[in-house]
All heavy atoms as a GROMACS GRO file, in nm:
protein
  568
    1SER      N    1   9.860   1.192  12.300
    1SER     CA    2   9.845   1.334  12.327
    1SER      C    3   9.976   1.416  12.308
    1SER      O    4   9.966   1.525  12.245
    1SER     CB    5   9.800   1.344  12.466
    1SER     OG    6   9.788   1.486  12.517
    2ASP      N    7  10.079   1.367  12.364
    2ASP     CA    8  10.214   1.430  12.344
    2ASP      C    9  10.261   1.433  12.194
    2ASP      O   10  10.316   1.523  12.145
    2ASP     CB   11  10.314   1.365  12.428
    2ASP     CG   12  10.302   1.388  12.574
    2ASP    OD1   13  10.232   1.485  12.604
    2ASP    OD2   14  10.357   1.320  12.654
    3ARG      N   15  10.224   1.322  12.125
    3ARG     CA   16  10.267   1.313  11.994
    3ARG      C   17  10.183   1.413  11.910
    3ARG      O   18  10.239   1.484  11.816
    3ARG     CB   19  10.234   1.171  11.943
    3ARG     CG   20  10.278   1.150  11.801
    3ARG     CD   21  10.254   1.001  11.758
    3ARG     NE   22  10.352   0.972  11.658
    3ARG     CZ   23  10.444   0.871  11.664
    3ARG    NH1   24  10.438   0.796  11.780
    3ARG    NH2   25  10.520   0.856  11.565
    4LEU      N   26  10.054   1.428  11.940
    4LEU     CA   27   9.966   1.539  11.868
    4LEU      C   28  10.017   1.672  11.896
    4LEU      O   29  10.031   1.756  11.801
    4LEU     CB   30   9.821   1.514  11.912
    4LEU     CG   31   9.720   1.619  11.858
    4LEU    CD1   32   9.717   1.602  11.704
    4LEU    CD2   33   9.586   1.606  11.932
    5VAL      N   34  10.054   1.706  12.024
    5VAL     CA   35  10.113   1.840  12.055
    5VAL      C   36  10.235   1.865  11.984
    5VAL      O   37  10.261   1.968  11.927
    5VAL     CB   38  10.123   1.856  12.204
    5VAL    CG1   39  10.201   1.982  12.238
    5VAL    CG2   40   9.994   1.856  12.275
    6GLY      N   41  10.325   1.768  11.984
    6GLY     CA   42  10.439   1.778  11.907
    6GLY      C   43  10.441   1.794  11.754
    6GLY      O   44  10.503   1.882  11.691
    7THR      N   45  10.334   1.715  11.695
    7THR     CA   46  10.302   1.738  11.560
    7THR      C   47  10.255   1.886  11.537
    7THR      O   48  10.298   1.942  11.433
    7THR     CB   49  10.214   1.635  11.503
    7THR    OG1   50  10.264   1.507  11.543
    7THR    CG2   51  10.173   1.650  11.363
    8LEU      N   52  10.167   1.940  11.611
    8LEU     CA   53  10.113   2.063  11.598
    8LEU      C   54  10.219   2.166  11.612
    8LEU      O   55  10.221   2.275  11.536
    8LEU     CB   56   9.999   2.092  11.687
    8LEU     CG   57   9.866   2.011  11.666
    8LEU    CD1   58   9.763   2.025  11.770
    8LEU    CD2   59   9.812   2.042  11.529
    9LEU      N   60  10.305   2.153  11.705
    9LEU     CA   61  10.414   2.261  11.720
    9LEU      C   62  10.507   2.242  11.602
    9LEU      O   63  10.552   2.351  11.557
    9LEU     CB   64  10.490   2.223  11.859
    9LEU     CG   65  10.421   2.259  11.985
    9LEU    CD1   66  10.498   2.211  12.102
    9LEU    CD2   67  10.402   2.404  11.994
   10MET      N   68  10.533   2.135  11.552
   10MET     CA   69  10.619   2.122  11.433
   10MET      C   70  10.565   2.178  11.314
   10MET      O   71  10.633   2.257  11.242
   10MET     CB   72  10.659   1.969  11.406
   10MET     CG   73  10.746   1.954  11.297
   10MET     SD   74  10.914   2.012  11.323
   10MET     CE   75  10.973   1.877  11.424
   11ILE      N   76  10.434   2.159  11.292
   11ILE     CA   77  10.369   2.216  11.183
   11ILE      C   78  10.356   2.371  11.195
   11ILE      O   79  10.385   2.447  11.084
   11ILE     CB   80  10.232   2.160  11.165
   11ILE    CG1   81  10.242   2.007  11.107
   11ILE    CG2   82  10.142   2.239  11.059
   11ILE    CD1   83  10.115   1.934  11.116
   12SER      N   84  10.327   2.417  11.306
   12SER     CA   85  10.322   2.564  11.326
   12SER      C   86  10.462   2.621  11.313
   12SER      O   87  10.477   2.732  11.257
   12SER     CB   88  10.259   2.605  11.463
   12SER     OG   89  10.342   2.549  11.569
   13GLY      N   90  10.561   2.563  11.364
   13GLY     CA   91  10.694   2.613  11.348
   13GLY      C   92  10.742   2.618  11.200
   13GLY      O   93  10.806   2.717  11.152
   14LEU      N   94  10.704   2.522  11.118
   14LEU     CA   95  10.736   2.515  10.982
   14LEU      C   96  10.665   2.623  10.908
   14LEU      O   97  10.722   2.686  10.818
   14LEU     CB   98  10.708   2.376  10.920
   14LEU     CG   99  10.807   2.269  10.959
   14LEU    CD1  100  10.750   2.118  10.907
   14LEU    CD2  101  10.936   2.296  10.898
   15PHE      N  102  10.540   2.652  10.949
   15PHE     CA  103  10.464   2.762  10.879
   15PHE      C  104  10.518   2.887  10.906
   15PHE      O  105  10.520   2.972  10.821
   15PHE     CB  106  10.314   2.748  10.925
   15PHE     CG  107  10.232   2.864  10.884
   15PHE    CD1  108  10.191   2.866  10.748
   15PHE    CD2  109  10.203   2.973  10.958
   15PHE    CE1  110  10.113   2.973  10.695
   15PHE    CE2  111  10.127   3.067  10.917
   15PHE     CZ  112  10.082   3.075  10.784
   16VAL      N  113  10.554   2.914  11.029
   16VAL     CA  114  10.619   3.050  11.072
   16VAL      C  115  10.749   3.060  10.997
   16VAL      O  116  10.785   3.164  10.949
   16VAL     CB  117  10.636   3.057  11.220
   16VAL    CG1  118  10.724   3.172  11.268
   16VAL    CG2  119  10.495   3.059  11.287
   17PHE      N  120  10.827   2.956  10.982
   17PHE     CA  121  10.957   2.966  10.917
   17PHE      C  122  10.934   2.988  10.772
   17PHE      O  123  11.006   3.082  10.718
   17PHE     CB  124  11.043   2.834  10.931
   17PHE     CG  125  11.169   2.834  10.861
   17PHE    CD1  126  11.272   2.905  10.906
   17PHE    CD2  127  11.184   2.760  10.747
   17PHE    CE1  128  11.393   2.911  10.838
   17PHE    CE2  129  11.298   2.764  10.677
   17PHE     CZ  130  11.404   2.833  10.717
   18ALA      N  131  10.848   2.933  10.702
   18ALA     CA  132  10.816   2.952  10.562
   18ALA      C  133  10.759   3.087  10.538
   18ALA      O  134  10.814   3.153  10.448
   18ALA     CB  135  10.719   2.848  10.515
   19TYR      N  136  10.677   3.123  10.628
   19TYR     CA  137  10.617   3.267  10.609
   19TYR      C  138  10.724   3.370  10.632
   19TYR      O  139  10.737   3.476  10.538
   19TYR     CB  140  10.507   3.286  10.712
   19TYR     CG  141  10.442   3.424  10.711
   19TYR    CD1  142  10.330   3.440  10.620
   19TYR    CD2  143  10.486   3.523  10.790
   19TYR    CE1  144  10.274   3.576  10.614
   19TYR    CE2  145  10.413   3.660  10.788
   19TYR     CZ  146  10.318   3.674  10.702
   19TYR     OH  147  10.258   3.789  10.699
   20TYR      N  148  10.800   3.359  10.726
   20TYR     CA  149  10.909   3.459  10.747
   20TYR      C  150  11.011   3.464  10.645
   20TYR      O  151  11.064   3.564  10.602
   20TYR     CB  152  10.980   3.425  10.889
   20TYR     CG  153  11.076   3.540  10.931
   20TYR    CD1  154  11.041   3.659  10.969
   20TYR    CD2  155  11.218   3.510  10.918
   20TYR    CE1  156  11.132   3.752  10.999
   20TYR    CE2  157  11.312   3.605  10.945
   20TYR     CZ  158  11.269   3.724  10.991
   20TYR     OH  159  11.365   3.815  11.029
   21THR      N  160  11.043   3.338  10.592
   21THR     CA  161  11.145   3.338  10.480
   21THR      C  162  11.096   3.407  10.356
   21THR      O  163  11.166   3.481  10.289
   21THR     CB  164  11.183   3.190  10.456
   21THR    OG1  165  11.233   3.128  10.570
   21THR    CG2  166  11.288   3.174  10.344
   22LEU      N  167  10.969   3.371  10.320
   22LEU     CA  168  10.904   3.439  10.205
   22LEU      C  169  10.901   3.601  10.227
   22LEU      O  170  10.928   3.669  10.142
   22LEU     CB  171  10.768   3.392  10.186
   22LEU     CG  172  10.754   3.258  10.125
   22LEU    CD1  173  10.601   3.213  10.122
   22LEU    CD2  174  10.803   3.260   9.983
   23TRP      N  175  10.865   3.633  10.344
   23TRP     CA  176  10.850   3.779  10.383
   23TRP      C  177  10.978   3.849  10.378
   23TRP      O  178  10.995   3.967  10.317
   23TRP     CB  179  10.796   3.789  10.522
   23TRP     CG  180  10.760   3.919  10.584
   23TRP    CD1  181  10.736   4.036  10.504
   23TRP    CD2  182  10.743   3.956  10.706
   23TRP    NE1  183  10.718   4.138  10.603
   23TRP    CE2  184  10.712   4.094  10.721
   23TRP    CE3  185  10.758   3.886  10.833
   23TRP    CZ2  186  10.694   4.158  10.841
   23TRP    CZ3  187  10.728   3.958  10.956
   23TRP    CH2  188  10.694   4.086  10.948
   24LEU      N  189  11.090   3.789  10.419
   24LEU     CA  190  11.218   3.854  10.422
   24LEU      C  191  11.292   3.850  10.289
   24LEU      O  192  11.357   3.937  10.254
   24LEU     CB  193  11.305   3.794  10.531
   24LEU     CG  194  11.426   3.870  10.578
   24LEU    CD1  195  11.391   4.003  10.624
   24LEU    CD2  196  11.495   3.798  10.684
   25PHE      N  197  11.290   3.732  10.217
   25PHE     CA  198  11.378   3.714  10.104
   25PHE      C  199  11.295   3.714   9.972
   25PHE      O  200  11.372   3.738   9.871
   25PHE     CB  201  11.448   3.576  10.117
   25PHE     CG  202  11.540   3.570  10.231
   25PHE    CD1  203  11.513   3.486  10.333
   25PHE    CD2  204  11.652   3.655  10.239
   25PHE    CE1  205  11.605   3.471  10.432
   25PHE    CE2  206  11.724   3.646  10.350
   25PHE     CZ  207  11.709   3.556  10.447
   26VAL      N  208  11.170   3.691   9.966
   26VAL     CA  209  11.099   3.690   9.842
   26VAL      C  210  11.015   3.818   9.811
   26VAL      O  211  11.029   3.873   9.699
   26VAL     CB  212  11.008   3.560   9.834
   26VAL    CG1  213  10.921   3.567   9.704
   26VAL    CG2  214  11.097   3.442   9.841
   27VAL      N  215  10.950   3.867   9.908
   27VAL     CA  216  10.860   3.983   9.888
   27VAL      C  217  10.928   4.096   9.834
   27VAL      O  218  10.873   4.166   9.745
   27VAL     CB  219  10.785   4.010  10.016
   27VAL    CG1  220  10.707   4.136  10.017
   27VAL    CG2  221  10.695   3.897  10.055
   28PRO      N  222  11.045   4.135   9.869
   28PRO     CA  223  11.111   4.259   9.827
   28PRO      C  224  11.129   4.261   9.672
   28PRO      O  225  11.153   4.356   9.607
   28PRO     CB  226  11.241   4.269   9.902
   28PRO     CG  227  11.227   4.193  10.027
   28PRO     CD  228  11.134   4.084   9.984
   29PHE      N  229  11.139   4.129   9.618
   29PHE     CA  230  11.182   4.117   9.480
   29PHE      C  231  11.046   4.092   9.391
   29PHE      O  232  11.069   4.074   9.265
   29PHE     CB  233  11.285   4.014   9.450
   29PHE     CG  234  11.394   4.035   9.534
   29PHE    CD1  235  11.436   3.952   9.652
   29PHE    CD2  236  11.492   4.135   9.500
   29PHE    CE1  237  11.547   3.971   9.715
   29PHE    CE2  238  11.602   4.155   9.567
   29PHE     CZ  239  11.630   4.083   9.680
   30VAL      N  240  10.931   4.085   9.452
   30VAL     CA  241  10.809   4.059   9.370
   30VAL      C  242  10.737   4.190   9.373
   30VAL      O  243  10.715   4.256   9.467
   30VAL     CB  244  10.730   3.953   9.446
   30VAL    CG1  245  10.597   3.927   9.376
   30VAL    CG2  246  10.802   3.818   9.456
   31ASP      N  247  10.686   4.218   9.240
   31ASP     CA  248  10.615   4.347   9.229
   31ASP      C  249  10.458   4.318   9.234
   31ASP      O  250  10.388   4.420   9.212
   31ASP     CB  251  10.649   4.407   9.095
   31ASP     CG  252  10.795   4.462   9.096
   31ASP    OD1  253  10.841   4.499   9.202
   31ASP    OD2  254  10.854   4.469   8.988
   32ALA      N  255  10.410   4.204   9.243
   32ALA     CA  256  10.267   4.185   9.246
   32ALA      C  257  10.204   4.230   9.374
   32ALA      O  258  10.237   4.191   9.478
   32ALA     CB  259  10.234   4.032   9.230
   33PRO      N  260  10.102   4.334   9.361
   33PRO     CA  261  10.041   4.386   9.480
   33PRO      C  262   9.967   4.284   9.563
   33PRO      O  263   9.937   4.305   9.680
   33PRO     CB  264   9.965   4.500   9.430
   33PRO     CG  265   9.948   4.468   9.281
   33PRO     CD  266  10.068   4.391   9.238
   34TYR      N  267   9.896   4.194   9.477
   34TYR     CA  268   9.810   4.091   9.558
   34TYR      C  269   9.897   4.004   9.631
   34TYR      O  270   9.853   3.946   9.748
   34TYR     CB  271   9.724   4.015   9.462
   34TYR     CG  272   9.809   3.927   9.354
   34TYR    CD1  273   9.839   3.795   9.394
   34TYR    CD2  274   9.847   3.988   9.234
   34TYR    CE1  275   9.914   3.719   9.302
   34TYR    CE2  276   9.926   3.902   9.149
   34TYR     CZ  277   9.959   3.781   9.172
   34TYR     OH  278  10.027   3.710   9.091
   35PHE      N  279  10.018   3.976   9.601
   35PHE     CA  280  10.118   3.887   9.690
   35PHE      C  281  10.163   3.966   9.801
   35PHE      O  282  10.180   3.910   9.910
   35PHE     CB  283  10.228   3.848   9.590
   35PHE     CG  284  10.322   3.757   9.654
   35PHE    CD1  285  10.289   3.621   9.686
   35PHE    CD2  286  10.458   3.796   9.703
   35PHE    CE1  287  10.364   3.536   9.749
   35PHE    CE2  288  10.533   3.706   9.756
   35PHE     CZ  289  10.501   3.580   9.784
   36LYS      N  290  10.191   4.096   9.788
   36LYS     CA  291  10.238   4.174   9.898
   36LYS      C  292  10.128   4.199  10.016
   36LYS      O  293  10.165   4.248  10.123
   36LYS     CB  294  10.298   4.306   9.854
   36LYS     CG  295  10.435   4.286   9.779
   36LYS     CD  296  10.487   4.412   9.744
   36LYS     CE  297  10.626   4.398   9.675
   36LYS     NZ  298  10.694   4.517   9.651
   37GLY      N  299  10.007   4.180   9.964
   37GLY     CA  300   9.892   4.198  10.066
   37GLY      C  301   9.892   4.104  10.172
   37GLY      O  302   9.830   4.137  10.283
   38PHE      N  303   9.963   4.000  10.169
   38PHE     CA  304   9.967   3.894  10.273
   38PHE      C  305  10.073   3.928  10.375
   38PHE      O  306  10.084   3.845  10.479
   38PHE     CB  307   9.991   3.750  10.209
   38PHE     CG  308   9.885   3.714  10.132
   38PHE    CD1  309   9.890   3.690   9.988
   38PHE    CD2  310   9.757   3.669  10.187
   38PHE    CE1  311   9.787   3.656   9.911
   38PHE    CE2  312   9.660   3.615  10.113
   38PHE     CZ  313   9.672   3.612   9.971
   39PHE      N  314  10.160   4.029  10.349
   39PHE     CA  315  10.273   4.045  10.440
   39PHE      C  316  10.265   4.186  10.486
   39PHE      O  317  10.216   4.282  10.420
   39PHE     CB  318  10.407   4.019  10.358
   39PHE     CG  319  10.419   3.883  10.308
   39PHE    CD1  320  10.375   3.842  10.175
   39PHE    CD2  321  10.461   3.788  10.395
   39PHE    CE1  322  10.387   3.719  10.135
   39PHE    CE2  323  10.476   3.649  10.343
   39PHE     CZ  324  10.435   3.622  10.213
   40LEU      N  325  10.325   4.208  10.603
   40LEU     CA  326  10.335   4.341  10.663
   40LEU      C  327  10.460   4.410  10.599
   40LEU      O  328  10.528   4.352  10.511
   40LEU     CB  329  10.359   4.332  10.824
   40LEU     CG  330  10.248   4.272  10.894
   40LEU    CD1  331  10.292   4.248  11.037
   40LEU    CD2  332  10.135   4.357  10.893
   41ASP      N  333  10.491   4.538  10.647
   41ASP     CA  334  10.609   4.613  10.588
   41ASP      C  335  10.730   4.539  10.616
   41ASP      O  336  10.745   4.463  10.707
   41ASP     CB  337  10.614   4.755  10.660
   41ASP     CG  338  10.494   4.837  10.622
   41ASP    OD1  339  10.447   4.824  10.514
   41ASP    OD2  340  10.475   4.931  10.700
   42HIS      N  341  10.828   4.550  10.526
   42HIS     CA  342  10.950   4.476  10.528
   42HIS      C  343  11.040   4.517  10.653
   42HIS      O  344  11.113   4.433  10.706
   42HIS     CB  345  11.032   4.506  10.400
   42HIS     CG  346  11.151   4.418  10.389
   42HIS    ND1  347  11.139   4.286  10.368
   42HIS    CD2  348  11.279   4.448  10.395
   42HIS    CE1  349  11.255   4.237  10.357
   42HIS    NE2  350  11.347   4.331  10.381
   43GLU      N  351  11.032   4.643  10.699
   43GLU     CA  352  11.102   4.678  10.822
   43GLU      C  353  11.067   4.597  10.946
   43GLU      O  354  11.138   4.577  11.033
   43GLU     CB  355  11.101   4.826  10.836
   43GLU     CG  356  10.970   4.877  10.875
   43GLU     CD  357  10.957   5.030  10.885
   43GLU    OE1  358  11.036   5.093  10.823
   43GLU    OE2  359  10.876   5.081  10.968
   44LEU      N  360  10.936   4.564  10.938
   44LEU     CA  361  10.882   4.484  11.066
   44LEU      C  362  10.938   4.347  11.068
   44LEU      O  363  10.942   4.276  11.168
   44LEU     CB  364  10.731   4.491  11.055
   44LEU     CG  365  10.666   4.621  11.093
   44LEU    CD1  366  10.515   4.600  11.075
   44LEU    CD2  367  10.697   4.670  11.232
   45ALA      N  368  10.988   4.293  10.948
   45ALA     CA  369  11.046   4.164  10.946
   45ALA      C  370  11.179   4.157  11.027
   45ALA      O  371  11.218   4.050  11.072
   45ALA     CB  372  11.086   4.126  10.801
   46LEU      N  373  11.240   4.268  11.060
   46LEU     CA  374  11.353   4.271  11.141
   46LEU      C  375  11.313   4.319  11.280
   46LEU      O  376  11.385   4.276  11.378
   46LEU     CB  377  11.463   4.360  11.077
   46LEU     CG  378  11.500   4.315  10.938
   46LEU    CD1  379  11.606   4.411  10.887
   46LEU    CD2  380  11.570   4.176  10.954
   47LYS      N  381  11.226   4.402  11.301
   47LYS     CA  382  11.196   4.453  11.437
   47LYS      C  383  11.118   4.358  11.512
   47LYS      O  384  11.156   4.352  11.639
   47LYS     CB  385  11.100   4.588  11.423
   47LYS     CG  386  11.183   4.704  11.364
   47LYS     CD  387  11.090   4.830  11.354
   47LYS     CE  388  11.166   4.942  11.292
   47LYS     NZ  389  11.078   5.057  11.278
   48ILE      N  390  11.026   4.285  11.464
   48ILE     CA  391  10.956   4.183  11.542
   48ILE      C  392  11.046   4.081  11.603
   48ILE      O  393  11.039   4.059  11.722
   48ILE     CB  394  10.831   4.128  11.458
   48ILE    CG1  395  10.727   4.231  11.438
   48ILE    CG2  396  10.782   4.010  11.532
   48ILE    CD1  397  10.619   4.191  11.342
   49PRO      N  398  11.128   4.012  11.524
   49PRO     CA  399  11.222   3.913  11.589
   49PRO      C  400  11.312   3.971  11.693
   49PRO      O  401  11.344   3.913  11.797
   49PRO     CB  402  11.291   3.852  11.474
   49PRO     CG  403  11.210   3.882  11.357
   49PRO     CD  404  11.139   4.008  11.369
   50ALA      N  405  11.352   4.093  11.660
   50ALA     CA  406  11.448   4.164  11.758
   50ALA      C  407  11.377   4.185  11.885
   50ALA      O  408  11.423   4.169  12.003
   50ALA     CB  409  11.492   4.291  11.699
   51LEU      N  410  11.251   4.228  11.885
   51LEU     CA  411  11.168   4.254  12.013
   51LEU      C  412  11.146   4.116  12.081
   51LEU      O  413  11.153   4.116  12.209
   51LEU     CB  414  11.034   4.322  11.978
   51LEU     CG  415  11.052   4.472  11.941
   51LEU    CD1  416  10.927   4.524  11.896
   51LEU    CD2  417  11.111   4.547  12.058
   52VAL      N  418  11.118   4.019  12.008
   52VAL     CA  419  11.094   3.887  12.071
   52VAL      C  420  11.212   3.839  12.141
   52VAL      O  421  11.208   3.787  12.250
   52VAL     CB  422  11.048   3.778  11.951
   52VAL    CG1  423  11.056   3.644  12.013
   52VAL    CG2  424  10.907   3.823  11.908
   53ILE      N  425  11.325   3.852  12.084
   53ILE     CA  426  11.467   3.820  12.154
   53ILE      C  427  11.475   3.891  12.273
   53ILE      O  428  11.521   3.842  12.372
   53ILE     CB  429  11.576   3.826  12.050
   53ILE    CG1  430  11.561   3.715  11.939
   53ILE    CG2  431  11.712   3.820  12.123
   53ILE    CD1  432  11.659   3.737  11.821
   54VAL      N  433  11.461   4.033  12.268
   54VAL     CA  434  11.478   4.115  12.383
   54VAL      C  435  11.398   4.080  12.498
   54VAL      O  436  11.441   4.063  12.608
   54VAL     CB  437  11.466   4.267  12.343
   54VAL    CG1  438  11.459   4.346  12.460
   54VAL    CG2  439  11.576   4.311  12.254
   55PHE      N  440  11.257   4.063  12.458
   55PHE     CA  441  11.166   4.027  12.578
   55PHE      C  442  11.190   3.885  12.621
   55PHE      O  443  11.175   3.847  12.737
   55PHE     CB  444  11.021   4.052  12.523
   55PHE     CG  445  10.986   4.191  12.515
   55PHE    CD1  446  10.942   4.244  12.396
   55PHE    CD2  447  10.992   4.278  12.622
   55PHE    CE1  448  10.902   4.385  12.392
   55PHE    CE2  449  10.962   4.400  12.616
   55PHE     CZ  450  10.910   4.462  12.500
   56GLY      N  451  11.225   3.790  12.534
   56GLY     CA  452  11.249   3.658  12.572
   56GLY      C  453  11.368   3.647  12.660
   56GLY      O  454  11.373   3.574  12.764
   57LEU      N  455  11.479   3.709  12.632
   57LEU     CA  456  11.602   3.712  12.721
   57LEU      C  457  11.574   3.780  12.843
   57LEU      O  458  11.619   3.742  12.945
   57LEU     CB  459  11.714   3.763  12.635
   57LEU     CG  460  11.788   3.696  12.534
   57LEU    CD1  461  11.893   3.777  12.463
   57LEU    CD2  462  11.843   3.571  12.600
   58SER      N  463  11.496   3.894  12.844
   58SER     CA  464  11.455   3.964  12.962
   58SER      C  465  11.378   3.866  13.054
   58SER      O  466  11.402   3.865  13.176
   58SER     CB  467  11.377   4.084  12.938
   58SER     OG  468  11.454   4.181  12.864
   59GLY      N  469  11.288   3.801  12.994
   59GLY     CA  470  11.205   3.702  13.087
   59GLY      C  471  11.295   3.593  13.144
   59GLY      O  472  11.287   3.558  13.264
   60VAL      N  473  11.377   3.527  13.060
   60VAL     CA  474  11.468   3.421  13.112
   60VAL      C  475  11.556   3.470  13.217
   60VAL      O  476  11.582   3.409  13.328
   60VAL     CB  477  11.542   3.362  12.993
   60VAL    CG1  478  11.651   3.265  13.044
   60VAL    CG2  479  11.444   3.277  12.905
   61LEU      N  480  11.623   3.592  13.191
   61LEU     CA  481  11.719   3.643  13.289
   61LEU      C  482  11.647   3.688  13.423
   61LEU      O  483  11.702   3.674  13.529
   61LEU     CB  484  11.796   3.757  13.225
   61LEU     CG  485  11.893   3.722  13.112
   61LEU    CD1  486  11.963   3.839  13.048
   61LEU    CD2  487  11.999   3.619  13.160
   62GLY      N  488  11.531   3.742  13.405
   62GLY     CA  489  11.450   3.787  13.520
   62GLY      C  490  11.413   3.655  13.596
   62GLY      O  491  11.420   3.660  13.722
   63PHE      N  492  11.377   3.552  13.535
   63PHE     CA  493  11.343   3.423  13.614
   63PHE      C  494  11.461   3.370  13.682
   63PHE      O  495  11.462   3.329  13.801
   63PHE     CB  496  11.284   3.326  13.509
   63PHE     CG  497  11.266   3.189  13.575
   63PHE    CD1  498  11.153   3.176  13.659
   63PHE    CD2  499  11.351   3.077  13.549
   63PHE    CE1  500  11.132   3.051  13.717
   63PHE    CE2  501  11.326   2.964  13.613
   63PHE     CZ  502  11.220   2.947  13.697
   64ILE      N  503  11.573   3.371  13.615
   64ILE     CA  504  11.706   3.316  13.677
   64ILE      C  505  11.729   3.408  13.799
   64ILE      O  506  11.786   3.356  13.899
   64ILE     CB  507  11.810   3.315  13.577
   64ILE    CG1  508  11.796   3.208  13.473
   64ILE    CG2  509  11.951   3.300  13.645
   64ILE    CD1  510  11.881   3.202  13.349
   65SER      N  511  11.722   3.547  13.780
   65SER     CA  512  11.752   3.628  13.902
   65SER      C  513  11.660   3.606  14.014
   65SER      O  514  11.711   3.611  14.127
   65SER     CB  515  11.758   3.773  13.859
   65SER     OG  516  11.626   3.821  13.818
   66ILE      N  517  11.535   3.586  13.995
   66ILE     CA  518  11.451   3.564  14.097
   66ILE      C  519  11.483   3.433  14.171
   66ILE      O  520  11.482   3.421  14.293
   66ILE     CB  521  11.291   3.556  14.048
   66ILE    CG1  522  11.256   3.703  14.010
   66ILE    CG2  523  11.197   3.491  14.152
   66ILE    CD1  524  11.114   3.703  13.931
   67VAL      N  525  11.511   3.325  14.095
   67VAL     CA  526  11.564   3.206  14.146
   67VAL      C  527  11.682   3.207  14.240
   67VAL      O  528  11.688   3.158  14.346
   67VAL     CB  529  11.567   3.089  14.043
   67VAL    CG1  530  11.638   2.962  14.092
   67VAL    CG2  531  11.437   3.057  13.978
   68LEU      N  532  11.766   3.286  14.178
   68LEU     CA  533  11.900   3.297  14.250
   68LEU      C  534  11.869   3.388  14.381
   68LEU      O  535  11.936   3.359  14.480
   68LEU     CB  536  12.009   3.374  14.172
   68LEU     CG  537  12.060   3.286  14.061
   68LEU    CD1  538  12.151   3.362  13.975
   68LEU    CD2  539  12.135   3.166  14.109
   69ILE      N  540  11.790   3.488  14.378
   69ILE     CA  541  11.767   3.570  14.500
   69ILE      C  542  11.690   3.484  14.603
   69ILE      O  543  11.732   3.492  14.734
   69ILE     CB  544  11.680   3.692  14.456
   69ILE    CG1  545  11.772   3.795  14.378
   69ILE    CG2  546  11.629   3.759  14.582
   69ILE    CD1  547  11.693   3.907  14.319
   70ARG      N  548  11.604   3.404  14.568
   70ARG     CA  549  11.522   3.330  14.662
   70ARG      C  550  11.609   3.207  14.715
   70ARG      O  551  11.586   3.163  14.826
   70ARG     CB  552  11.402   3.263  14.593
   70ARG     CG  553  11.305   3.362  14.565
   70ARG     CD  554  11.167   3.295  14.512
   70ARG     NE  555  11.070   3.409  14.488
   70ARG     CZ  556  10.957   3.374  14.435
   70ARG    NH1  557  10.929   3.257  14.390
   70ARG    NH2  558  10.873   3.473  14.404
   71SER      N  559  11.704   3.152  14.646
   71SER     CA  560  11.780   3.049  14.700
   71SER      C  561  11.901   3.092  14.776
   71SER      O  562  11.948   3.003  14.845
   71SER     CB  563  11.840   2.957  14.571
   71SER     OG  564  11.928   3.037  14.509
   72GLY      N  565  11.945   3.211  14.771
   72GLY     CA  566  12.058   3.239  14.840
   72GLY      C  567  12.058   3.359  14.926
   72GLY      O  568  12.127   3.392  15.015
   0.00000   0.00000   0.00000
């Protein structure tokens, strides 16, 4: 069960990495409209990860602050 979950997480991580790499580094240089249909606007390639980092750090720091407040 753990091995299956780990395999699925690894495959999904590799897919996201490959998709993001294509989106950020290949799509701006390709003129084929059918290829660009699979990807969002190029500016979102930078905004989405920035928002994920901000919300992720906010969640982690919020959790740490709640733990520190309750323990002390």
